ZATOR-93572 format. One record per atom (N, C-alpha, C): x, z, y; atom name. Coordinates in Angstrom, 2 decimals, always signed. Atoms other than C-alpha are relative to their C-alpha. Example, Ala and Ser with C-alpha at 12.3 -4.5 7.8 and 13.67 -1.06 7.14 Angstrom:
2
{node {+0.89 +0.00 -1.19} N}
{node {+12.30 +7.80 -4.50} CA}
{node {+0.90 +0.00 +1.20} C}
{node {-0.82 -0.06 -1.19} N}
{node {+13.67 +7.14 -1.06} CA}
{node {-0.77 +0.73 +1.09} C}
//
This chain:
188
{node {+0.70 -0.11 +1.27} N}
{node {+11.58 -10.68 +1.44} CA}
{node {-0.07 +1.44 -0.52} C}
{node {+0.00 -1.38 +0.51} N}
{node {+12.52 -7.06 +0.71} CA}
{node {-1.11 +0.80 +0.67} C}
{node {+1.06 -0.73 -0.70} N}
{node {+10.20 -5.69 +3.39} CA}
{node {-1.38 -0.44 -0.49} C}
{node {+1.28 +0.49 +0.53} N}
{node {+7.39 -7.91 +2.08} CA}
{node {-0.27 +0.58 -1.38} C}
{node {+0.17 -0.53 +1.36} N}
{node {+7.99 -6.74 -1.48} CA}
{node {-0.33 +1.49 +0.03} C}
{node {+0.27 -1.43 -0.09} N}
{node {+8.08 -3.07 -0.50} CA}
{node {-1.42 +0.25 +0.49} C}
{node {+1.35 -0.18 -0.55} N}
{node {+4.92 -3.34 +1.60} CA}
{node {-1.08 -0.37 -1.00} C}
{node {+0.98 +0.41 +1.00} N}
{node {+3.04 -5.27 -1.06} CA}
{node {-0.03 +0.99 -1.16} C}
{node {-0.06 -0.99 +1.08} N}
{node {+4.24 -2.81 -3.69} CA}
{node {-0.76 +1.27 +0.34} C}
{node {+0.71 -1.21 -0.43} N}
{node {+2.96 +0.17 -1.70} CA}
{node {-1.50 -0.26 +0.03} C}
{node {+1.43 +0.34 -0.09} N}
{node {-0.37 -1.56 -1.00} CA}
{node {-0.63 -0.11 -1.39} C}
{node {+0.53 +0.20 +1.35} N}
{node {-0.83 -2.52 -4.65} CA}
{node {-0.08 +1.32 -0.76} C}
{node {+0.00 -1.28 +0.73} N}
{node {+0.10 +0.89 -6.04} CA}
{node {-1.11 +0.92 +0.52} C}
{node {+1.04 -0.86 -0.57} N}
{node {-2.19 +2.75 -3.62} CA}
{node {-1.40 -0.47 -0.41} C}
{node {+1.33 +0.52 +0.33} N}
{node {-5.18 +0.47 -4.25} CA}
{node {-0.27 +0.07 -1.49} C}
{node {+0.19 -0.03 +1.45} N}
{node {-4.64 +0.30 -7.99} CA}
{node {-0.31 +1.41 -0.49} C}
{node {+0.22 -1.38 +0.41} N}
{node {-4.52 +4.07 -8.30} CA}
{node {-1.35 +0.55 +0.41} C}
{node {+1.27 -0.51 -0.53} N}
{node {-7.77 +4.51 -6.36} CA}
{node {-1.13 -0.08 -1.01} C}
{node {+1.11 +0.13 +0.96} N}
{node {-10.06 +3.25 -9.11} CA}
{node {+0.53 -0.13 -1.43} C}
{node {-0.45 +0.22 +1.37} N}
{node {-8.37 +1.81 -12.21} CA}
{node {+0.92 +1.13 -0.48} C}
{node {-0.90 -1.09 +0.39} N}
{node {-5.66 +4.48 -12.21} CA}
{node {-0.74 +1.30 -0.25} C}
{node {+0.79 -1.23 +0.16} N}
{node {-8.14 +7.33 -11.75} CA}
{node {-0.93 -0.12 -1.21} C}
{node {+0.88 +0.21 +1.14} N}
{node {-10.44 +5.81 -14.36} CA}
{node {+0.76 +0.14 -1.30} C}
{node {-0.82 -0.06 +1.21} N}
{node {-7.68 +5.43 -16.91} CA}
{node {+0.43 +1.43 -0.32} C}
{node {-0.44 -1.38 +0.24} N}
{node {-6.53 +9.03 -16.44} CA}
{node {-1.18 +0.94 -0.28} C}
{node {+1.17 -0.84 +0.21} N}
{node {-10.09 +10.36 -16.68} CA}
{node {-0.39 +0.82 +1.21} C}
{node {+0.27 -0.79 -1.20} N}
{node {-9.95 +11.89 -13.22} CA}
{node {-1.24 -0.49 +0.75} C}
{node {+1.15 +0.56 -0.73} N}
{node {-12.60 +9.55 -11.81} CA}
{node {-1.31 +0.57 -0.53} C}
{node {+1.22 -0.58 +0.58} N}
{node {-15.27 +10.78 -14.22} CA}
{node {-0.16 +1.46 +0.41} C}
{node {+0.05 -1.40 -0.39} N}
{node {-14.38 +14.38 -13.41} CA}
{node {-0.40 +0.15 +1.46} C}
{node {+0.31 -0.08 -1.43} N}
{node {-14.50 +13.83 -9.64} CA}
{node {-1.44 -0.39 +0.26} C}
{node {+1.36 +0.46 -0.25} N}
{node {-17.75 +11.90 -9.75} CA}
{node {-1.06 +0.82 -0.72} C}
{node {+0.98 -0.92 +0.60} N}
{node {-19.38 +14.54 -11.95} CA}
{node {-0.33 +1.13 +0.97} C}
{node {+0.25 -0.99 -1.06} N}
{node {-19.17 +16.78 -8.88} CA}
{node {-0.99 -0.62 +1.00} C}
{node {+0.96 +0.54 -0.97} N}
{node {-21.70 +16.45 -6.06} CA}
{node {+0.71 -0.72 +1.15} C}
{node {-0.66 +0.83 -1.01} N}
{node {-19.72 +13.77 -4.22} CA}
{node {-0.51 -1.42 -0.19} C}
{node {+0.52 +1.37 +0.06} N}
{node {-21.09 +10.36 -3.38} CA}
{node {+1.13 -0.97 -0.30} C}
{node {-1.00 +1.02 +0.31} N}
{node {-19.28 +7.32 -4.70} CA}
{node {+0.58 -0.60 +1.26} C}
{node {-0.48 +0.61 -1.23} N}
{node {-19.09 +5.84 -1.24} CA}
{node {+0.98 +0.93 +0.73} C}
{node {-0.91 -0.96 -0.65} N}
{node {-17.44 +9.02 +0.09} CA}
{node {+1.36 +0.00 -0.72} C}
{node {-1.23 +0.06 +0.78} N}
{node {-14.86 +8.95 -2.73} CA}
{node {+0.76 -1.28 +0.34} C}
{node {-0.61 +1.29 -0.26} N}
{node {-14.19 +5.26 -2.16} CA}
{node {+0.57 -0.06 +1.42} C}
{node {-0.43 +0.01 -1.39} N}
{node {-13.98 +5.66 +1.62} CA}
{node {+1.23 +0.86 +0.21} C}
{node {-1.17 -0.87 -0.13} N}
{node {-11.51 +8.52 +1.31} CA}
{node {+1.26 -0.71 -0.48} C}
{node {-1.15 +0.74 +0.50} N}
{node {-9.20 +6.35 -0.78} CA}
{node {+0.39 -1.12 +0.97} C}
{node {-0.29 +1.09 -0.93} N}
{node {-9.50 +3.44 +1.65} CA}
{node {+0.65 +0.53 +1.27} C}
{node {-0.57 -0.59 -1.22} N}
{node {-8.82 +5.63 +4.69} CA}
{node {+1.44 +0.45 -0.25} C}
{node {-1.36 -0.44 +0.32} N}
{node {-5.79 +7.19 +3.00} CA}
{node {+0.93 -1.20 -0.18} C}
{node {-0.85 +1.18 +0.26} N}
{node {-4.46 +3.82 +1.82} CA}
{node {+0.34 -0.75 +1.27} C}
{node {-0.25 +0.74 -1.23} N}
{node {-4.87 +2.06 +5.15} CA}
{node {+0.83 +0.81 +0.99} C}
{node {-0.81 -0.85 -0.87} N}
{node {-3.42 +5.04 +7.04} CA}
{node {+1.46 -0.01 -0.46} C}
{node {-1.36 +0.05 +0.53} N}
{node {-0.40 +5.02 +4.76} CA}
{node {+0.67 -1.32 +0.33} C}
{node {-0.55 +1.31 -0.33} N}
{node {+0.08 +1.30 +5.33} CA}
{node {+0.31 -0.11 +1.49} C}
{node {-0.26 +0.00 -1.44} N}
{node {-0.19 +1.80 +9.10} CA}
{node {+1.29 +0.77 +0.30} C}
{node {-1.22 -0.80 -0.19} N}
{node {+2.49 +4.50 +8.93} CA}
{node {+1.23 -0.78 -0.47} C}
{node {-1.10 +0.82 +0.50} N}
{node {+4.70 +2.21 +6.85} CA}
{node {+0.34 -1.11 +1.00} C}
{node {-0.22 +1.08 -0.97} N}
{node {+4.25 -0.60 +9.39} CA}
{node {+0.69 +0.51 +1.26} C}
{node {-0.62 -0.58 -1.19} N}
{node {+5.10 +1.62 +12.34} CA}
{node {+1.43 +0.46 -0.29} C}
{node {-1.35 -0.40 +0.39} N}
{node {+8.11 +3.00 +10.46} CA}
{node {+0.93 -1.21 -0.05} C}
{node {-0.80 +1.23 +0.03} N}
{node {+9.33 -0.55 +9.91} CA}
{node {+0.37 -0.47 +1.39} C}
{node {-0.28 +0.39 -1.38} N}
{node {+9.03 -1.34 +13.60} CA}
{node {+1.02 +0.96 +0.62} C}
{node {-0.97 -0.99 -0.50} N}
{node {+10.87 +1.89 +14.44} CA}
{node {+1.38 -0.23 -0.59} C}
{node {-1.28 +0.29 +0.64} N}
{node {+13.57 +1.05 +11.94} CA}
{node {+0.67 -1.23 +0.57} C}
{node {-0.54 +1.21 -0.60} N}
{node {+13.96 -2.41 +13.42} CA}
{node {+0.58 +0.31 +1.38} C}
{node {-0.46 -0.38 -1.34} N}
{node {+14.26 -0.93 +16.91} CA}
{node {+1.31 +0.79 -0.09} C}
{node {-1.20 -0.83 +0.15} N}
{node {+16.80 +1.68 +15.79} CA}
{node {+1.19 -0.82 -0.48} C}
{node {-1.08 +0.84 +0.52} N}
{node {+18.84 -0.86 +13.84} CA}
{node {+0.59 -0.91 +1.07} C}
{node {-0.49 +0.86 -1.06} N}
{node {+19.06 -3.18 +16.80} CA}
{node {+0.76 +0.80 +1.05} C}
{node {-0.72 -0.86 -0.94} N}
{node {+20.12 -0.30 +19.04} CA}
{node {+1.37 +0.38 -0.54} C}
{node {-1.25 -0.42 +0.62} N}
{node {+22.80 +0.88 +16.62} CA}
{node {+1.02 -1.13 -0.04} C}
{node {-0.92 +1.14 +0.14} N}
{node {+24.28 -2.59 +16.16} CA}
{node {+0.17 -0.78 +1.30} C}
{node {-0.19 +0.65 -1.30} N}
{node {+24.07 -3.53 +19.84} CA}
{node {-0.67 -1.36 +0.13} C}
{node {+0.73 +1.27 -0.08} N}
{node {+21.64 -6.40 +19.31} CA}
{node {-1.06 +0.07 +1.09} C}
{node {+1.07 -0.03 -1.00} N}
{node {+19.13 -7.42 +21.95} CA}
{node {-1.29 +0.51 -0.63} C}
{node {+1.20 -0.63 +0.52} N}
{node {+16.02 -5.36 +21.47} CA}
{node {-1.24 -0.66 +0.60} C}
{node {+1.24 +0.57 -0.55} N}
{node {+12.62 -7.03 +21.77} CA}
{node {-0.83 +1.08 +0.68} C}
{node {+0.89 -0.93 -0.69} N}
{node {+9.97 -5.46 +23.95} CA}
{node {-0.80 +0.81 -1.03} C}
{node {+0.79 -0.87 +0.88} N}
{node {+8.00 -2.58 +22.43} CA}
{node {-1.29 -0.71 -0.41} C}
{node {+1.23 +0.74 +0.32} N}
{node {+4.88 -4.76 +22.62} CA}
{node {+0.22 -1.01 -1.11} C}
{node {-0.32 +0.97 +1.05} N}
{node {+6.57 -7.41 +20.49} CA}
{node {+0.16 +0.71 -1.34} C}
{node {-0.18 -0.75 +1.25} N}
{node {+7.62 -4.83 +17.90} CA}
{node {-1.33 +0.50 -0.55} C}
{node {+1.32 -0.48 +0.44} N}
{node {+4.11 -3.37 +17.79} CA}
{node {-0.87 -1.14 -0.52} C}
{node {+0.75 +1.17 +0.48} N}
{node {+2.62 -6.85 +17.40} CA}
{node {+0.50 -0.42 -1.37} C}
{node {-0.56 +0.31 +1.32} N}
{node {+4.99 -7.53 +14.51} CA}
{node {-0.48 +1.02 -1.03} C}
{node {+0.49 -1.04 +0.91} N}
{node {+3.97 -4.20 +12.97} CA}
{node {-1.47 -0.22 -0.33} C}
{node {+1.42 +0.28 +0.24} N}
{node {+0.30 -5.15 +13.38} CA}
{node {-0.16 -1.15 -0.98} C}
{node {+0.08 +1.13 +0.91} N}
{node {+0.85 -8.48 +11.64} CA}
{node {+0.39 +0.43 -1.42} C}
{node {-0.42 -0.53 +1.29} N}
{node {+2.70 -6.70 +8.81} CA}
{node {-1.10 +0.87 -0.61} C}
{node {+1.09 -0.86 +0.46} N}
{node {-0.10 -4.14 +8.58} CA}
{node {-1.17 -0.83 -0.52} C}
{node {+1.11 +0.85 +0.43} N}
{node {-2.75 -6.86 +8.35} CA}
{node {+0.30 -0.67 -1.34} C}
{node {-0.40 +0.61 +1.28} N}
{node {-0.81 -8.57 +5.55} CA}
{node {-0.14 +1.03 -1.13} C}
{node {+0.08 -1.02 +1.04} N}
{node {-0.54 -5.31 +3.59} CA}
{node {-1.43 +0.45 -0.24} C}
{node {+1.42 -0.33 +0.18} N}
{node {-4.22 -4.52 +4.22} CA}
{node {-0.70 -1.05 -0.86} C}
{node {+0.57 +1.05 +0.84} N}
{node {-5.09 -7.88 +2.70} CA}
{node {+0.38 +0.22 -1.47} C}
{node {-0.42 -0.29 +1.39} N}
{node {-3.02 -7.02 -0.40} CA}
{node {-0.70 +1.24 -0.53} C}
{node {+0.70 -1.22 +0.41} N}
{node {-4.60 -3.56 -0.49} CA}
{node {-1.44 -0.34 -0.41} C}
{node {+1.39 +0.35 +0.29} N}
{node {-8.11 -5.01 -0.34} CA}
{node {-0.14 -0.82 -1.27} C}
{node {+0.07 +0.82 +1.20} N}
{node {-7.46 -7.65 -2.98} CA}
{node {+0.29 +0.82 -1.26} C}
{node {-0.31 -0.84 +1.16} N}
{node {-5.88 -5.11 -5.31} CA}
{node {-1.13 +0.96 -0.31} C}
{node {+1.13 -0.91 +0.22} N}
{node {-8.74 -2.68 -4.81} CA}
{node {-1.16 -0.75 -0.65} C}
{node {+1.05 +0.82 +0.61} N}
{node {-11.16 -5.49 -5.67} CA}
{node {+0.32 -0.25 -1.48} C}
{node {-0.40 +0.18 +1.40} N}
{node {-9.21 -6.21 -8.86} CA}
{node {-0.17 +1.32 -0.76} C}
{node {+0.04 -1.32 +0.63} N}
{node {-9.04 -2.48 -9.61} CA}
{node {-1.41 +0.43 -0.36} C}
{node {+1.36 -0.44 +0.31} N}
{node {-12.82 -1.94 -9.46} CA}
{node {-0.60 -0.78 -1.17} C}
{node {+0.47 +0.74 +1.17} N}
{node {-13.28 -4.57 -12.16} CA}
{node {+0.77 +0.37 -1.26} C}
{node {-0.89 -0.27 +1.14} N}
{node {-10.49 -3.26 -14.41} CA}
{node {-0.31 +1.33 -0.65} C}
{node {+0.10 -1.26 +0.73} N}
{node {-10.49 -0.56 -17.03} CA}
{node {+1.38 +0.63 -0.17} C}
{node {-1.36 -0.50 +0.17} N}
{node {-6.72 -0.24 -17.25} CA}
{node {+0.80 -0.27 +1.27} C}
{node {-0.78 +0.11 -1.23} N}
{node {-4.42 +0.40 -14.29} CA}
{node {+1.14 -1.00 -0.15} C}
{node {-1.12 +0.91 +0.22} N}
{node {-1.53 -1.54 -15.79} CA}
{node {-0.40 -1.45 +0.13} C}
{node {+0.48 +1.38 -0.07} N}
{node {-3.55 -4.71 -16.15} CA}
{node {-0.34 -0.39 +1.44} C}
{node {+0.37 +0.29 -1.38} N}
{node {-4.94 -4.53 -12.62} CA}
{node {+1.24 -0.14 +0.88} C}
{node {-1.24 +0.08 -0.79} N}
{node {-1.49 -3.87 -11.12} CA}
{node {+0.77 -1.27 -0.31} C}
{node {-0.71 +1.21 +0.40} N}
{node {+0.03 -6.72 -13.10} CA}
{node {-0.62 -1.23 +0.66} C}
{node {+0.69 +1.14 -0.62} N}
{node {-2.60 -9.18 -11.85} CA}
{node {+0.30 -0.05 +1.49} C}
{node {-0.26 -0.04 -1.44} N}
{node {-2.09 -8.03 -8.25} CA}
{node {+1.44 -0.38 +0.31} C}
{node {-1.40 +0.34 -0.24} N}
{node {+1.72 -8.25 -8.47} CA}
{node {+0.24 -1.49 -0.24} C}
{node {-0.15 +1.43 +0.25} N}
{node {+1.50 -11.73 -9.99} CA}
{node {-0.57 -0.81 +1.17} C}
{node {+0.57 +0.68 -1.17} N}
{node {-0.81 -12.81 -7.14} CA}
{node {+0.93 +0.07 +1.20} C}
{node {-0.91 -0.16 -1.14} N}
{node {+1.63 -11.42 -4.57} CA}
{node {+1.24 -0.88 -0.16} C}
{node {-1.19 +0.83 +0.23} N}
{node {+4.63 -13.16 -6.15} CA}
{node {-0.34 -1.47 +0.12} C}
{node {+0.40 +1.40 -0.09} N}
{node {+2.78 -16.45 -6.52} CA}
{node {-0.27 -0.39 +1.45} C}
{node {+0.26 +0.28 -1.42} N}
{node {+1.60 -16.25 -2.91} CA}
{node {+1.30 -0.18 +0.76} C}
{node {-1.29 +0.10 -0.68} N}
{node {+5.16 -15.68 -1.72} CA}
{node {+0.71 -1.30 -0.39} C}
{node {-0.67 +1.21 +0.45} N}
{node {+6.56 -18.49 -3.86} CA}
{node {-0.67 -1.26 +0.54} C}
{node {+0.72 +1.14 -0.56} N}
{node {+3.85 -20.90 -2.71} CA}
{node {+0.38 -0.19 +1.46} C}
{node {-0.39 +0.10 -1.41} N}
{node {+4.70 -20.10 +0.90} CA}
{node {+1.41 -0.58 +0.13} C}
{node {-1.39 +0.47 -0.08} N}
{node {+8.44 -20.65 +0.34} CA}
{node {+0.08 -1.47 -0.37} C}
{node {-0.06 +1.40 +0.44} N}
{node {+7.96 -23.91 -1.57} CA}
{node {-0.69 -0.91 +1.00} C}
{node {+0.73 +0.83 -0.96} N}
{node {+5.39 -25.23 +0.92} CA}
{node {+0.77 -0.16 +1.30} C}
{node {-0.81 +0.13 -1.22} N}
{node {+7.77 -24.54 +3.81} CA}
{node {+1.24 -0.85 -0.23} C}
{node {-1.21 +0.76 +0.29} N}
{node {+10.73 -26.17 +2.07} CA}
{node {-0.28 -1.46 -0.36} C}
{node {+0.33 +1.36 +0.47} N}
{node {+9.00 -29.24 +0.63} CA}
{node {-1.20 -0.53 +0.76} C}
{node {+1.10 +0.55 -0.80} N}
{node {+6.88 -31.41 +2.89} CA}
{node {-1.16 -0.49 -0.87} C}
{node {+1.08 +0.47 +0.86} N}
{node {+4.94 -32.82 -0.07} CA}
{node {-0.82 +1.16 -0.59} C}
{node {+0.75 -1.18 +0.45} N}
{node {+3.82 -29.24 -0.91} CA}
{node {-0.60 +0.76 +1.17} C}
{node {+0.48 -0.70 -1.20} N}
{node {+2.85 -28.31 +2.66} CA}
{node {-1.51 +0.24 -0.04} C}
{node {+1.45 -0.19 +0.09} N}
{node {-0.85 -28.70 +1.78} CA}
{node {-0.37 +1.34 -0.65} C}
{node {+0.26 -1.29 +0.66} N}
{node {-0.54 -25.45 -0.24} CA}
{node {+0.11 +1.19 +0.95} C}
{node {-0.28 -1.11 -0.91} N}
{node {+0.47 -23.35 +2.77} CA}
{node {-1.23 +0.82 +0.38} C}
{node {+1.15 -0.83 -0.37} N}
{node {-3.05 -22.31 +3.85} CA}
{node {-0.55 +0.86 -1.14} C}
{node {+0.50 -0.75 +1.15} N}
{node {-3.69 -20.97 +0.33} CA}
{node {+0.87 +1.20 -0.34} C}
{node {-0.88 -1.12 +0.21} N}
{node {-0.88 -18.43 +0.54} CA}
{node {-0.28 +1.06 +1.07} C}
{node {+0.24 -1.08 -0.96} N}
{node {-1.71 -15.08 +2.13} CA}
{node {+1.25 +0.27 +0.83} C}
{node {-1.25 -0.25 -0.71} N}
{node {+1.95 -14.69 +3.04} CA}
{node {+0.25 -1.00 +1.13} C}
{node {-0.19 +0.99 -1.06} N}
{node {+1.76 -17.83 +5.19} CA}
{node {-0.56 +0.48 +1.33} C}
{node {+0.62 -0.52 -1.23} N}
{node {-0.29 -15.84 +7.71} CA}
{node {+0.78 +1.19 +0.57} C}
{node {-0.92 -0.99 -0.56} N}
{node {+2.51 -13.33 +8.20} CA}
{node {+1.01 -0.80 +0.81} C}
{node {-0.76 +0.90 -0.87} N}
{node {+4.26 -14.86 +11.19} CA}
{node {+0.89 +0.75 +0.99} C}
{node {-0.86 -0.74 -0.92} N}
{node {+7.02 -12.65 +12.63} CA}
{node {+0.80 -0.92 +0.93} C}
{node {-0.77 +0.93 -0.84} N}
{node {+8.95 -15.68 +13.90} CA}
{node {-0.80 -0.42 +1.22} C}
{node {+0.84 +0.40 -1.12} N}
{node {+6.03 -16.84 +16.04} CA}
{node {-0.21 +1.16 +0.97} C}
{node {+0.19 -1.18 -0.85} N}
{node {+5.49 -13.29 +17.32} CA}
{node {+1.27 +0.25 +0.81} C}
{node {-1.26 -0.27 -0.68} N}
{node {+9.16 -12.85 +18.15} CA}
{node {+0.28 -1.03 +1.10} C}
{node {-0.28 +1.04 -0.98} N}
{node {+9.44 -16.18 +19.95} CA}
{node {-1.08 -0.11 +1.07} C}
{node {+1.09 +0.18 -0.96} N}
{node {+6.02 -16.27 +21.59} CA}
{node {-0.60 +1.28 +0.53} C}
{node {+0.48 -1.31 -0.42} N}
{node {+5.33 -12.55 +21.96} CA}
{node {-1.51 +0.18 -0.16} C}
{node {+1.42 -0.18 +0.27} N}
{node {+1.80 -12.88 +20.55} CA}
{node {-0.26 -0.26 -1.48} C}
{node {+0.43 +0.19 +1.39} N}
{node {+0.07 -12.72 +17.18} CA}
{node {-0.96 -1.18 -0.03} C}
{node {+0.92 +1.14 +0.07} N}
{node {-1.48 -16.09 +16.31} CA}
{node {-1.39 +0.46 -0.46} C}
{node {+1.37 -0.40 +0.28} N}
{node {-5.26 -15.67 +16.28} CA}
{node {-0.41 -0.36 -1.43} C}
{node {+0.35 +0.43 +1.36} N}
{node {-5.58 -17.63 +13.04} CA}
{node {+0.56 +0.97 -1.04} C}
{node {-0.61 -0.95 +0.94} N}
{node {-3.17 -15.27 +11.26} CA}
{node {-0.77 +1.31 -0.03} C}
{node {+0.75 -1.26 -0.07} N}
{node {-5.00 -12.17 +12.48} CA}
{node {-1.38 -0.15 -0.62} C}
{node {+1.35 +0.21 +0.52} N}
{node {-8.39 -13.65 +11.61} CA}
{node {-0.01 -0.14 -1.52} C}
{node {-0.03 +0.21 +1.45} N}
{node {-7.45 -14.76 +8.09} CA}
{node {+0.34 +1.30 -0.73} C}
{node {-0.40 -1.24 +0.68} N}
{node {-5.65 -11.55 +7.13} CA}
{node {-1.07 +1.08 +0.13} C}
{node {+1.09 -0.98 -0.19} N}
{node {-8.39 -9.34 +8.63} CA}
{node {-1.20 -0.37 -0.85} C}
{node {+1.14 +0.46 +0.79} N}
{node {-11.05 -11.45 +6.96} CA}
{node {+0.17 +0.25 -1.48} C}
{node {-0.27 -0.24 +1.43} N}
{node {-9.42 -11.25 +3.54} CA}
{node {-0.10 +1.49 -0.30} C}
{node {+0.03 -1.45 +0.22} N}
{node {-8.95 -7.49 +3.87} CA}
{node {-1.42 +0.53 +0.05} C}
{node {+1.36 -0.51 -0.16} N}
{node {-12.48 -6.83 +5.11} CA}
{node {-0.93 -0.48 -1.11} C}
{node {+0.88 +0.55 +1.05} N}
{node {-14.23 -9.15 +2.65} CA}
{node {+0.30 +0.64 -1.35} C}
{node {-0.33 -0.59 +1.30} N}
{node {-12.33 -7.75 -0.32} CA}
{node {-0.35 +1.48 -0.06} C}
{node {+0.39 -1.41 -0.01} N}
{node {-12.91 -4.14 +0.75} CA}
{node {-1.51 +0.17 -0.14} C}
{node {+1.46 -0.07 +0.10} N}
{node {-16.65 -4.75 +1.18} CA}
{node {-0.44 -0.35 -1.42} C}
{node {+0.35 +0.39 +1.38} N}
{node {-16.86 -6.54 -2.18} CA}
{node {+0.40 +1.10 -0.99} C}
{node {-0.44 -1.08 +0.89} N}
{node {-14.87 -3.74 -3.84} CA}
{node {-0.92 +1.21 +0.11} C}
{node {+0.92 -1.13 -0.18} N}
{node {-17.14 -1.07 -2.33} CA}
{node {-1.32 -0.26 -0.69} C}
{node {+1.26 +0.35 +0.65} N}
{node {-20.23 -2.90 -3.55} CA}
{node {+0.14 +0.08 -1.52} C}
{node {-0.22 -0.02 +1.45} N}
{node {-18.79 -3.36 -7.05} CA}
{node {+0.18 +1.44 -0.51} C}
{node {-0.23 -1.38 +0.42} N}
{node {-17.66 +0.28 -7.21} CA}
{node {-1.31 +0.78 -0.02} C}
{node {+1.30 -0.68 -0.07} N}
{node {-21.14 +1.45 -6.21} CA}
{node {-0.86 -0.34 -1.20} C}
{node {+0.82 +0.49 +1.12} N}
{node {-22.71 -0.62 -9.01} CA}
{node {+0.64 +0.20 -1.36} C}
{node {-0.75 -0.04 +1.24} N}
{node {-20.06 -0.06 -11.64} CA}
{node {-0.39 +1.18 -0.89} C}
{node {+0.17 -1.07 +0.97} N}
{node {-20.71 +1.94 -14.81} CA}
{node {+1.39 +0.54 -0.35} C}
{node {-1.25 -0.58 +0.43} N}
{node {-17.97 +4.34 -15.76} CA}
{node {+0.01 +0.02 -1.53} C}
{node {-0.04 +0.01 +1.48} N}
{node {-16.81 +3.99 -19.38} CA}
{node {-0.01 +1.39 -0.59} C}
//
């Protein structure tokens, strides 16, 4: 849970600062008053955010490898660790995309971040409850966290296609919707 919270926190903070945070501070109006296209500004934030999340994911895999070496635990294959890092990255990209989508509709960074954090916590709690209670299992597909599957990767040495497809789809759809909304949005 700590790694999920840290990753989601980083994704939410990066995405929230890209639009709502810059708008609230007044920096967005200043930057866009220069001869820079909105799409270029938006793309720069997305590239930076996704690159940062990729670095975080690889650092986590490296930390897992180092920890297992230090404590004498059996170390999974590098391919397994990289697949786990990819699944973690896709989960954080989904949170980044959803937060960016919330951010392009918001005027205040605090409100957008709060909504994104509540969504992340609710998603996690829904996953936990749906896994513990069989009568709540129908909720599992509605939790983004349910598509983070390190156990399946560790045991089967592959990323379930459904998990990759759902997380990639959520990230891509929300990033495209956020880019469209940002392009059309009036600045206050």
